[in-house]
ROLUMFI-428916 format. One record per residue (C-alpha): x, y, z; residue in one letter. Coordinates in steps of 0.25 Angstrom, whole numbers, plus 5000, padded with zeros to 4 digits. Layout:
N
<node u="X" v="Y" w="Z" aa="A"/>
...
//
This chain:
477
<node u="5539" v="5394" w="5004" aa="M"/>
<node u="5531" v="5407" w="5004" aa="H"/>
<node u="5532" v="5408" w="4989" aa="K"/>
<node u="5520" v="5399" w="4989" aa="L"/>
<node u="5511" v="5409" w="4996" aa="E"/>
<node u="5511" v="5417" w="4983" aa="N"/>
<node u="5511" v="5406" w="4973" aa="D"/>
<node u="5498" v="5409" w="4965" aa="L"/>
<node u="5502" v="5400" w="4954" aa="E"/>
<node u="5498" v="5387" w="4962" aa="L"/>
<node u="5487" v="5380" w="4955" aa="K"/>
<node u="5475" v="5379" w="4965" aa="K"/>
<node u="5467" v="5366" w="4966" aa="N"/>
<node u="5475" v="5359" w="4955" aa="A"/>
<node u="5474" v="5344" w="4955" aa="A"/>
<node u="5486" v="5334" w="4956" aa="V"/>
<node u="5489" v="5329" w="4941" aa="P"/>
<node u="5482" v="5316" w="4938" aa="E"/>
<node u="5495" v="5310" w="4934" aa="E"/>
<node u="5500" v="5311" w="4948" aa="E"/>
<node u="5488" v="5305" w="4954" aa="L"/>
<node u="5488" v="5294" w="4944" aa="R"/>
<node u="5503" v="5291" w="4947" aa="A"/>
<node u="5500" v="5290" w="4962" aa="G"/>
<node u="5489" v="5280" w="4959" aa="R"/>
<node u="5498" v="5272" w="4950" aa="E"/>
<node u="5509" v="5272" w="4960" aa="A"/>
<node u="5499" v="5267" w="4971" aa="A"/>
<node u="5495" v="5256" w="4962" aa="S"/>
<node u="5509" v="5251" w="4959" aa="R"/>
<node u="5512" v="5251" w="4974" aa="L"/>
<node u="5499" v="5244" w="4977" aa="R"/>
<node u="5503" v="5233" w="4968" aa="E"/>
<node u="5517" v="5233" w="4973" aa="R"/>
<node u="5514" v="5232" w="4987" aa="L"/>
<node u="5502" v="5222" w="4986" aa="C"/>
<node u="5503" v="5211" w="4996" aa="G"/>
<node u="5514" v="5218" w="5004" aa="R"/>
<node u="5505" v="5223" w="5015" aa="G"/>
<node u="5512" v="5237" w="5017" aa="L"/>
<node u="5506" v="5247" w="5026" aa="S"/>
<node u="5507" v="5262" w="5029" aa="Y"/>
<node u="5506" v="5272" w="5041" aa="F"/>
<node u="5503" v="5287" w="5040" aa="I"/>
<node u="5506" v="5296" w="5051" aa="E"/>
<node u="5499" v="5310" w="5049" aa="T"/>
<node u="5503" v="5323" w="5055" aa="Y"/>
<node u="5495" v="5336" w="5054" aa="G"/>
<node u="5481" v="5340" w="5050" aa="C"/>
<node u="5469" v="5334" w="5043" aa="Q"/>
<node u="5474" v="5337" w="5030" aa="M"/>
<node u="5486" v="5328" w="5033" aa="N"/>
<node u="5477" v="5317" w="5038" aa="E"/>
<node u="5469" v="5317" w="5025" aa="H"/>
<node u="5482" v="5317" w="5017" aa="D"/>
<node u="5486" v="5304" w="5025" aa="S"/>
<node u="5473" v="5298" w="5021" aa="E"/>
<node u="5477" v="5300" w="5007" aa="K"/>
<node u="5491" v="5295" w="5009" aa="L"/>
<node u="5485" v="5282" w="5016" aa="A"/>
<node u="5476" v="5281" w="5004" aa="G"/>
<node u="5488" v="5281" w="4994" aa="M"/>
<node u="5495" v="5271" w="5003" aa="L"/>
<node u="5484" v="5262" w="5002" aa="Q"/>
<node u="5482" v="5263" w="4987" aa="S"/>
<node u="5497" v="5259" w="4987" aa="C"/>
<node u="5494" v="5246" w="4994" aa="G"/>
<node u="5497" v="5250" w="5009" aa="L"/>
<node u="5489" v="5247" w="5021" aa="A"/>
<node u="5488" v="5256" w="5033" aa="K"/>
<node u="5497" v="5252" w="5045" aa="A"/>
<node u="5492" v="5255" w="5059" aa="E"/>
<node u="5506" v="5259" w="5064" aa="T"/>
<node u="5519" v="5264" w="5058" aa="K"/>
<node u="5526" v="5251" w="5062" aa="I"/>
<node u="5518" v="5243" w="5053" aa="G"/>
<node u="5518" v="5252" w="5041" aa="A"/>
<node u="5527" v="5251" w="5028" aa="D"/>
<node u="5524" v="5265" w="5024" aa="V"/>
<node u="5524" v="5276" w="5035" aa="I"/>
<node u="5520" v="5290" w="5031" aa="L"/>
<node u="5520" v="5303" w="5039" aa="F"/>
<node u="5510" v="5313" w="5034" aa="N"/>
<node u="5516" v="5326" w="5040" aa="T"/>
<node u="5512" v="5340" w="5044" aa="C"/>
<node u="5521" v="5352" w="5045" aa="C"/>
<node u="5511" v="5362" w="5052" aa="V"/>
<node u="5518" v="5361" w="5065" aa="R"/>
<node u="5532" v="5358" w="5069" aa="E"/>
<node u="5527" v="5347" w="5079" aa="H"/>
<node u="5522" v="5339" w="5067" aa="A"/>
<node u="5536" v="5340" w="5060" aa="E"/>
<node u="5544" v="5335" w="5073" aa="K"/>
<node u="5534" v="5324" w="5075" aa="R"/>
<node u="5536" v="5319" w="5061" aa="L"/>
<node u="5551" v="5319" w="5062" aa="M"/>
<node u="5550" v="5311" w="5075" aa="G"/>
<node u="5541" v="5301" w="5069" aa="N"/>
<node u="5548" v="5299" w="5056" aa="V"/>
<node u="5561" v="5298" w="5063" aa="G"/>
<node u="5555" v="5287" w="5072" aa="A"/>
<node u="5553" v="5278" w="5060" aa="L"/>
<node u="5568" v="5276" w="5057" aa="K"/>
<node u="5568" v="5264" w="5066" aa="K"/>
<node u="5556" v="5258" w="5059" aa="L"/>
<node u="5562" v="5261" w="5045" aa="K"/>
<node u="5575" v="5254" w="5049" aa="D"/>
<node u="5567" v="5242" w="5054" aa="E"/>
<node u="5558" v="5242" w="5042" aa="K"/>
<node u="5566" v="5246" w="5029" aa="P"/>
<node u="5554" v="5245" w="5020" aa="G"/>
<node u="5546" v="5255" w="5028" aa="L"/>
<node u="5543" v="5268" w="5020" aa="L"/>
<node u="5542" v="5281" w="5028" aa="V"/>
<node u="5535" v="5293" w="5021" aa="C"/>
<node u="5533" v="5308" w="5026" aa="V"/>
<node u="5523" v="5317" w="5018" aa="C"/>
<node u="5514" v="5328" w="5021" aa="G"/>
<node u="5516" v="5343" w="5024" aa="C"/>
<node u="5529" v="5342" w="5031" aa="M"/>
<node u="5535" v="5334" w="5020" aa="A"/>
<node u="5530" v="5345" w="5010" aa="Q"/>
<node u="5540" v="5354" w="5016" aa="Q"/>
<node u="5553" v="5351" w="5008" aa="K"/>
<node u="5563" v="5355" w="5019" aa="D"/>
<node u="5556" v="5345" w="5028" aa="V"/>
<node u="5555" v="5334" w="5018" aa="A"/>
<node u="5570" v="5336" w="5016" aa="D"/>
<node u="5572" v="5335" w="5031" aa="K"/>
<node u="5564" v="5323" w="5032" aa="L"/>
<node u="5571" v="5316" w="5020" aa="Y"/>
<node u="5585" v="5319" w="5026" aa="R"/>
<node u="5582" v="5316" w="5041" aa="R"/>
<node u="5574" v="5303" w="5039" aa="F"/>
<node u="5581" v="5295" w="5028" aa="P"/>
<node u="5571" v="5283" w="5031" aa="F"/>
<node u="5559" v="5292" w="5026" aa="V"/>
<node u="5556" v="5286" w="5012" aa="D"/>
<node u="5546" v="5297" w="5007" aa="L"/>
<node u="5543" v="5311" w="5010" aa="I"/>
<node u="5533" v="5319" w="5002" aa="F"/>
<node u="5525" v="5332" w="5003" aa="G"/>
<node u="5510" v="5335" w="5003" aa="T"/>
<node u="5510" v="5337" w="4988" aa="H"/>
<node u="5515" v="5323" w="4985" aa="E"/>
<node u="5504" v="5316" w="4993" aa="L"/>
<node u="5497" v="5311" w="4980" aa="H"/>
<node u="5511" v="5306" w="4975" aa="L"/>
<node u="5512" v="5297" w="4987" aa="F"/>
<node u="5510" v="5284" w="4980" aa="P"/>
<node u="5521" v="5287" w="4970" aa="Q"/>
<node u="5531" v="5292" w="4981" aa="L"/>
<node u="5528" v="5279" w="4989" aa="L"/>
<node u="5530" v="5270" w="4977" aa="E"/>
<node u="5544" v="5277" w="4976" aa="Q"/>
<node u="5547" v="5276" w="4991" aa="A"/>
<node u="5544" v="5261" w="4990" aa="M"/>
<node u="5554" v="5259" w="4979" aa="E"/>
<node u="5565" v="5265" w="4988" aa="G"/>
<node u="5565" v="5279" w="4984" aa="R"/>
<node u="5566" v="5290" w="4995" aa="R"/>
<node u="5558" v="5302" w="4992" aa="L"/>
<node u="5555" v="5316" w="4997" aa="A"/>
<node u="5545" v="5323" w="4988" aa="R"/>
<node u="5540" v="5337" w="4991" aa="V"/>
<node u="5533" v="5344" w="4979" aa="R"/>
<node u="5531" v="5359" w="4978" aa="E"/>
<node u="5517" v="5364" w="4981" aa="L"/>
<node u="5508" v="5361" w="4969" aa="D"/>
<node u="5494" v="5364" w="4974" aa="G"/>
<node u="5488" v="5351" w="4968" aa="E"/>
<node u="5477" v="5342" w="4974" aa="I"/>
<node u="5478" v="5327" w="4973" aa="A"/>
<node u="5464" v="5321" w="4971" aa="E"/>
<node u="5460" v="5306" w="4972" aa="G"/>
<node u="5470" v="5301" w="4981" aa="L"/>
<node u="5467" v="5289" w="4989" aa="P"/>
<node u="5463" v="5291" w="5003" aa="V"/>
<node u="5462" v="5282" w="5015" aa="S"/>
<node u="5454" v="5288" w="5025" aa="R"/>
<node u="5452" v="5284" w="5040" aa="N"/>
<node u="5439" v="5278" w="5041" aa="N"/>
<node u="5429" v="5288" w="5048" aa="G"/>
<node u="5417" v="5296" w="5046" aa="V"/>
<node u="5425" v="5309" w="5046" aa="S"/>
<node u="5435" v="5312" w="5034" aa="Q"/>
<node u="5444" v="5323" w="5029" aa="F"/>
<node u="5442" v="5329" w="5015" aa="V"/>
<node u="5453" v="5338" w="5010" aa="T"/>
<node u="5447" v="5350" w="5002" aa="I"/>
<node u="5459" v="5358" w="4999" aa="M"/>
<node u="5474" v="5358" w="5001" aa="Y"/>
<node u="5484" v="5369" w="5005" aa="G"/>
<node u="5483" v="5383" w="5010" aa="C"/>
<node u="5485" v="5397" w="5005" aa="D"/>
<node u="5485" v="5404" w="5019" aa="N"/>
<node u="5500" v="5404" w="5022" aa="F"/>
<node u="5499" v="5406" w="5037" aa="C"/>
<node u="5512" v="5411" w="5041" aa="S"/>
<node u="5514" v="5399" w="5050" aa="Y"/>
<node u="5509" v="5388" w="5041" aa="C"/>
<node u="5516" v="5378" w="5032" aa="I"/>
<node u="5504" v="5372" w="5026" aa="V"/>
<node u="5503" v="5380" w="5013" aa="P"/>
<node u="5518" v="5376" w="5010" aa="Y"/>
<node u="5515" v="5361" w="5012" aa="V"/>
<node u="5501" v="5360" w="5008" aa="R"/>
<node u="5501" v="5370" w="4996" aa="G"/>
<node u="5492" v="5381" w="4992" aa="R"/>
<node u="5477" v="5379" w="4994" aa="E"/>
<node u="5470" v="5370" w="4983" aa="R"/>
<node u="5456" v="5365" w="4984" aa="S"/>
<node u="5450" v="5352" w="4980" aa="R"/>
<node u="5439" v="5351" w="4970" aa="E"/>
<node u="5426" v="5352" w="4977" aa="P"/>
<node u="5420" v="5340" w="4970" aa="E"/>
<node u="5432" v="5331" w="4974" aa="R"/>
<node u="5430" v="5335" w="4988" aa="I"/>
<node u="5415" v="5332" w="4988" aa="L"/>
<node u="5417" v="5319" w="4981" aa="A"/>
<node u="5427" v="5315" w="4992" aa="E"/>
<node u="5417" v="5318" w="5002" aa="I"/>
<node u="5406" v="5311" w="4995" aa="R"/>
<node u="5415" v="5298" w="4995" aa="A"/>
<node u="5418" v="5300" w="5010" aa="L"/>
<node u="5403" v="5301" w="5013" aa="A"/>
<node u="5400" v="5289" w="5005" aa="K"/>
<node u="5410" v="5281" w="5014" aa="D"/>
<node u="5403" v="5286" w="5026" aa="G"/>
<node u="5411" v="5298" w="5030" aa="V"/>
<node u="5402" v="5308" w="5038" aa="K"/>
<node u="5411" v="5319" w="5040" aa="E"/>
<node u="5421" v="5326" w="5032" aa="I"/>
<node u="5432" v="5337" w="5035" aa="T"/>
<node u="5436" v="5346" w="5023" aa="L"/>
<node u="5451" v="5349" w="5024" aa="L"/>
<node u="5460" v="5360" w="5020" aa="G"/>
<node u="5470" v="5369" w="5025" aa="Q"/>
<node u="5460" v="5380" w="5024" aa="N"/>
<node u="5446" v="5375" w="5019" aa="V"/>
<node u="5440" v="5389" w="5019" aa="N"/>
<node u="5448" v="5392" w="5007" aa="S"/>
<node u="5444" v="5380" w="4999" aa="Y"/>
<node u="5441" v="5384" w="4984" aa="Q"/>
<node u="5436" v="5372" w="4975" aa="G"/>
<node u="5433" v="5372" w="4961" aa="D"/>
<node u="5420" v="5379" w="4956" aa="G"/>
<node u="5421" v="5390" w="4967" aa="G"/>
<node u="5418" v="5380" w="4978" aa="V"/>
<node u="5423" v="5386" w="4991" aa="D"/>
<node u="5423" v="5379" w="5005" aa="F"/>
<node u="5409" v="5383" w="5009" aa="P"/>
<node u="5404" v="5377" w="4996" aa="E"/>
<node u="5412" v="5364" w="4998" aa="L"/>
<node u="5406" v="5363" w="5012" aa="L"/>
<node u="5392" v="5364" w="5006" aa="R"/>
<node u="5395" v="5354" w="4995" aa="R"/>
<node u="5401" v="5344" w="5005" aa="T"/>
<node u="5388" v="5346" w="5014" aa="G"/>
<node u="5380" v="5340" w="5003" aa="K"/>
<node u="5387" v="5327" w="5003" aa="I"/>
<node u="5378" v="5316" w="5009" aa="E"/>
<node u="5384" v="5308" w="5020" aa="G"/>
<node u="5393" v="5319" w="5025" aa="I"/>
<node u="5388" v="5323" w="5038" aa="A"/>
<node u="5399" v="5333" w="5043" aa="R"/>
<node u="5408" v="5342" w="5036" aa="I"/>
<node u="5421" v="5348" w="5043" aa="R"/>
<node u="5432" v="5356" w="5038" aa="F"/>
<node u="5446" v="5361" w="5041" aa="M"/>
<node u="5454" v="5370" w="5041" aa="T"/>
<node u="5448" v="5384" w="5040" aa="S"/>
<node u="5456" v="5397" w="5039" aa="H"/>
<node u="5449" v="5409" w="5046" aa="P"/>
<node u="5452" v="5419" w="5035" aa="K"/>
<node u="5444" v="5410" w="5025" aa="D"/>
<node u="5432" v="5406" w="5033" aa="L"/>
<node u="5421" v="5413" w="5025" aa="S"/>
<node u="5407" v="5416" w="5029" aa="P"/>
<node u="5403" v="5406" w="5018" aa="R"/>
<node u="5410" v="5395" w="5026" aa="L"/>
<node u="5403" v="5399" w="5039" aa="I"/>
<node u="5390" v="5399" w="5032" aa="E"/>
<node u="5393" v="5385" w="5026" aa="A"/>
<node u="5396" v="5380" w="5040" aa="M"/>
<node u="5383" v="5386" w="5046" aa="A"/>
<node u="5374" v="5381" w="5035" aa="S"/>
<node u="5380" v="5367" w="5031" aa="L"/>
<node u="5375" v="5357" w="5041" aa="P"/>
<node u="5386" v="5347" w="5038" aa="K"/>
<node u="5397" v="5357" w="5041" aa="V"/>
<node u="5402" v="5355" w="5055" aa="C"/>
<node u="5402" v="5366" w="5065" aa="P"/>
<node u="5417" v="5367" w="5067" aa="H"/>
<node u="5428" v="5374" w="5061" aa="I"/>
<node u="5443" v="5374" w="5063" aa="H"/>
<node u="5447" v="5388" w="5061" aa="L"/>
<node u="5462" v="5390" w="5065" aa="P"/>
<node u="5464" v="5404" w="5071" aa="V"/>
<node u="5479" v="5402" w="5074" aa="Q"/>
<node u="5481" v="5414" w="5083" aa="S"/>
<node u="5472" v="5424" w="5090" aa="G"/>
<node u="5482" v="5436" w="5087" aa="S"/>
<node u="5479" v="5445" w="5075" aa="D"/>
<node u="5494" v="5448" w="5075" aa="R"/>
<node u="5498" v="5433" w="5074" aa="V"/>
<node u="5487" v="5430" w="5065" aa="L"/>
<node u="5493" v="5440" w="5055" aa="C"/>
<node u="5507" v="5434" w="5057" aa="L"/>
<node u="5501" v="5420" w="5054" aa="M"/>
<node u="5494" v="5426" w="5041" aa="N"/>
<node u="5481" v="5421" w="5045" aa="R"/>
<node u="5473" v="5432" w="5039" aa="R"/>
<node u="5463" v="5434" w="5050" aa="Y"/>
<node u="5462" v="5441" w="5063" aa="T"/>
<node u="5457" v="5436" w="5077" aa="R"/>
<node u="5444" v="5444" w="5075" aa="A"/>
<node u="5442" v="5438" w="5061" aa="D"/>
<node u="5444" v="5424" w="5067" aa="Y"/>
<node u="5434" v="5427" w="5079" aa="L"/>
<node u="5424" v="5432" w="5069" aa="A"/>
<node u="5424" v="5419" w="5061" aa="L"/>
<node u="5423" v="5411" w="5074" aa="A"/>
<node u="5410" v="5420" w="5077" aa="A"/>
<node u="5405" v="5419" w="5063" aa="A"/>
<node u="5406" v="5403" w="5064" aa="L"/>
<node u="5400" v="5402" w="5077" aa="R"/>
<node u="5388" v="5411" w="5073" aa="A"/>
<node u="5385" v="5403" w="5060" aa="A"/>
<node u="5388" v="5389" w="5065" aa="V"/>
<node u="5382" v="5386" w="5079" aa="P"/>
<node u="5391" v="5377" w="5088" aa="G"/>
<node u="5403" v="5378" w="5078" aa="I"/>
<node u="5416" v="5374" w="5084" aa="E"/>
<node u="5429" v="5382" w="5080" aa="I"/>
<node u="5443" v="5375" w="5081" aa="T"/>
<node u="5456" v="5382" w="5078" aa="T"/>
<node u="5471" v="5382" w="5078" aa="D"/>
<node u="5480" v="5391" w="5086" aa="F"/>
<node u="5495" v="5394" w="5084" aa="I"/>
<node u="5503" v="5399" w="5096" aa="V"/>
<node u="5517" v="5405" w="5096" aa="G"/>
<node u="5517" v="5410" w="5082" aa="F"/>
<node u="5529" v="5419" w="5079" aa="P"/>
<node u="5527" v="5433" w="5086" aa="G"/>
<node u="5515" v="5428" w="5094" aa="E"/>
<node u="5515" v="5437" w="5107" aa="T"/>
<node u="5508" v="5433" w="5120" aa="E"/>
<node u="5497" v="5443" w="5116" aa="E"/>
<node u="5495" v="5436" w="5103" aa="D"/>
<node u="5494" v="5423" w="5110" aa="F"/>
<node u="5484" v="5428" w="5120" aa="L"/>
<node u="5476" v="5432" w="5108" aa="D"/>
<node u="5476" v="5418" w="5103" aa="S"/>
<node u="5472" v="5413" w="5117" aa="L"/>
<node u="5461" v="5423" w="5118" aa="R"/>
<node u="5456" v="5419" w="5104" aa="L"/>
<node u="5456" v="5404" w="5108" aa="A"/>
<node u="5447" v="5408" w="5120" aa="R"/>
<node u="5438" v="5418" w="5112" aa="E"/>
<node u="5435" v="5409" w="5100" aa="A"/>
<node u="5430" v="5397" w="5107" aa="G"/>
<node u="5437" v="5387" w="5099" aa="F"/>
<node u="5433" v="5372" w="5101" aa="S"/>
<node u="5447" v="5368" w="5099" aa="A"/>
<node u="5460" v="5374" w="5095" aa="A"/>
<node u="5473" v="5367" w="5089" aa="Y"/>
<node u="5484" v="5375" w="5095" aa="T"/>
<node u="5499" v="5375" w="5090" aa="F"/>
<node u="5512" v="5382" w="5093" aa="K"/>
<node u="5517" v="5389" w="5081" aa="Y"/>
<node u="5527" v="5380" w="5073" aa="S"/>
<node u="5537" v="5386" w="5064" aa="K"/>
<node u="5535" v="5380" w="5050" aa="R"/>
<node u="5547" v="5383" w="5040" aa="S"/>
<node u="5543" v="5391" w="5028" aa="G"/>
<node u="5531" v="5398" w="5034" aa="T"/>
<node u="5532" v="5413" w="5037" aa="R"/>
<node u="5530" v="5411" w="5052" aa="A"/>
<node u="5543" v="5403" w="5053" aa="A"/>
<node u="5551" v="5415" w="5049" aa="G"/>
<node u="5544" v="5425" w="5059" aa="M"/>
<node u="5551" v="5431" w="5070" aa="E"/>
<node u="5547" v="5430" w="5085" aa="E"/>
<node u="5545" v="5414" w="5085" aa="Q"/>
<node u="5539" v="5411" w="5098" aa="I"/>
<node u="5546" v="5402" w="5108" aa="P"/>
<node u="5542" v="5388" w="5110" aa="E"/>
<node u="5538" v="5389" w="5124" aa="Q"/>
<node u="5530" v="5401" w="5122" aa="V"/>
<node u="5522" v="5394" w="5111" aa="K"/>
<node u="5520" v="5382" w="5121" aa="K"/>
<node u="5515" v="5391" w="5131" aa="D"/>
<node u="5505" v="5398" w="5122" aa="R"/>
<node u="5500" v="5385" w="5116" aa="L"/>
<node u="5497" v="5380" w="5130" aa="K"/>
<node u="5489" v="5392" w="5134" aa="R"/>
<node u="5482" v="5392" w="5121" aa="L"/>
<node u="5478" v="5377" w="5123" aa="N"/>
<node u="5473" v="5379" w="5137" aa="D"/>
<node u="5464" v="5390" w="5131" aa="A"/>
<node u="5459" v="5381" w="5120" aa="V"/>
<node u="5457" v="5369" w="5129" aa="A"/>
<node u="5448" v="5378" w="5138" aa="E"/>
<node u="5440" v="5382" w="5126" aa="G"/>
<node u="5439" v="5368" w="5122" aa="L"/>
<node u="5433" v="5364" w="5135" aa="R"/>
<node u="5423" v="5375" w="5135" aa="A"/>
<node u="5419" v="5372" w="5121" aa="G"/>
<node u="5417" v="5357" w="5124" aa="N"/>
<node u="5409" v="5359" w="5136" aa="E"/>
<node u="5398" v="5366" w="5128" aa="K"/>
<node u="5395" v="5352" w="5121" aa="Y"/>
<node u="5392" v="5345" w="5135" aa="V"/>
<node u="5377" v="5342" w="5135" aa="G"/>
<node u="5375" v="5343" w="5120" aa="R"/>
<node u="5372" v="5332" w="5110" aa="T"/>
<node u="5380" v="5332" w="5097" aa="G"/>
<node u="5381" v="5324" w="5084" aa="E"/>
<node u="5394" v="5316" w="5084" aa="V"/>
<node u="5400" v="5310" w="5071" aa="L"/>
<node u="5406" v="5297" w="5077" aa="V"/>
<node u="5420" v="5296" w="5072" aa="E"/>
<node u="5426" v="5284" w="5080" aa="G"/>
<node u="5428" v="5278" w="5093" aa="C"/>
<node u="5439" v="5281" w="5103" aa="D"/>
<node u="5450" v="5270" w="5102" aa="R"/>
<node u="5453" v="5272" w="5117" aa="R"/>
<node u="5438" v="5269" w="5120" aa="N"/>
<node u="5430" v="5262" w="5109" aa="A"/>
<node u="5417" v="5265" w="5117" aa="A"/>
<node u="5419" v="5280" w="5114" aa="M"/>
<node u="5415" v="5285" w="5100" aa="A"/>
<node u="5419" v="5299" w="5095" aa="F"/>
<node u="5415" v="5309" w="5085" aa="G"/>
<node u="5413" v="5324" w="5083" aa="K"/>
<node u="5402" v="5334" w="5084" aa="L"/>
<node u="5400" v="5343" w="5072" aa="P"/>
<node u="5407" v="5353" w="5080" aa="S"/>
<node u="5420" v="5344" w="5079" aa="F"/>
<node u="5419" v="5341" w="5094" aa="K"/>
<node u="5424" v="5327" w="5097" aa="M"/>
<node u="5414" v="5318" w="5105" aa="V"/>
<node u="5417" v="5305" w="5112" aa="Y"/>
<node u="5405" v="5296" w="5117" aa="F"/>
<node u="5403" v="5282" w="5120" aa="P"/>
<node u="5400" v="5274" w="5107" aa="G"/>
<node u="5406" v="5263" w="5098" aa="G"/>
<node u="5411" v="5262" w="5084" aa="E"/>
<node u="5397" v="5260" w="5078" aa="S"/>
<node u="5395" v="5275" w="5080" aa="L"/>
<node u="5406" v="5279" w="5071" aa="I"/>
<node u="5401" v="5287" w="5059" aa="G"/>
<node u="5388" v="5290" w="5065" aa="R"/>
<node u="5383" v="5304" w="5070" aa="T"/>
<node u="5378" v="5302" w="5084" aa="V"/>
<node u="5373" v="5311" w="5095" aa="R"/>
<node u="5381" v="5313" w="5107" aa="V"/>
<node u="5378" v="5320" w="5120" aa="N"/>
<node u="5390" v="5327" w="5125" aa="I"/>
<node u="5393" v="5324" w="5140" aa="T"/>
<node u="5407" v="5330" w="5143" aa="K"/>
<node u="5420" v="5335" w="5137" aa="T"/>
<node u="5434" v="5329" w="5136" aa="S"/>
<node u="5446" v="5337" w="5133" aa="V"/>
<node u="5444" v="5338" w="5118" aa="N"/>
<node u="5431" v="5331" w="5115" aa="S"/>
<node u="5417" v="5329" w="5120" aa="L"/>
<node u="5411" v="5317" w="5127" aa="I"/>
<node u="5397" v="5312" w="5125" aa="G"/>
<node u="5386" v="5301" w="5125" aa="E"/>
<node u="5379" v="5296" w="5113" aa="L"/>
<node u="5365" v="5302" w="5112" aa="A"/>
<node u="5359" v="5295" w="5100" aa="D"/>
<node u="5363" v="5290" w="5086" aa="Q"/>
<node u="5360" v="5294" w="5072" aa="K"/>
<node u="5367" v="5288" w="5059" aa="G"/>
//
């Protein structure tokens, strides 16, 4: 796999050939005509990050273009699709269990199509394992076949069993149909892949090298969303800081152009790599009123030695300096992060460095993980793999420190009034509306569905474990 790291011949920002996209549309049209009146439905189960969630919206769009409707449960579906993640071992084990559980349903319903796609399926050895282990799975395809889904589905419906994993090609598929969940907040992917090759991470091997969408295509998509009533967009990429569009448009410039779009009230983005967080981006966050005062900035470790082993290319001091610069420039900014504990060779002193950083940096939330060995990455072959029980102990200690910081950080909101973009109502209690402050803090307060899509002022009265509780102050459109 490591040969990819030095592959400089790969075309950056190349588009998928129009003939492939046209073939997909034609296959969808044939299926729609063939399935007309049959009332077939689909169910998608998504694992992993926001990028995967947005990919599932594209898969749903393609399935609907083929004439299928969304099913509420797996039991009622005619096509079940697992869109997978391979970043953590837990996701792989969970997928294997959930796929295996479908054998009985497949025996009872022979016409059922079972499909597996996404990052895990992009690993050829895993795709082969799935193909051999689960003979009732009809279709397996990787991340670079997503735009080919209608053709693959057509072949699977004709009785062919397929496993398709193409080599990384660095191409971008534009114009795919998308079925978005109704809501005032939506994802927009601005780039794909990653060039960083952190030693623990499989993403560059399954998502490919970095390639950025054309800025005008991104802005056109956002304008269309605004026209449909979307108020908040989240710009997505494995490392948005390194976005580089045509005409020299970098990420700060893309934020500025996005901020000029009428109807969009809030702009968020994720994820940012600390080594690429530039003064220009900090200045853009400080000066653009629509850019929310929140950044997800994964630190992964508080130990310089471990950061070096991880190939993160910054130090503890570098990270803390960035956090200080962000707080100085953007009043009230909330910084969230990721930590990995139990990386190969991590000593107790290394872990204590992470524990101290978690307390010192003042994170408003942290997503914490035990190191998970990923086949093909450099870290998988490192010596001094950490025992599972040690990883569990360190994770608990880190989580306790993070929870302590979260409680303290939430308490400062009590007594304040903030603007909440209402996203929905709690299904467990229809009288409670919820939405986020610009700082990404989730707020629950008494309110009904008529508030969804509005920005309302909420008085924060108390905290819960991971969110804030408040009362409606007044309303504005």
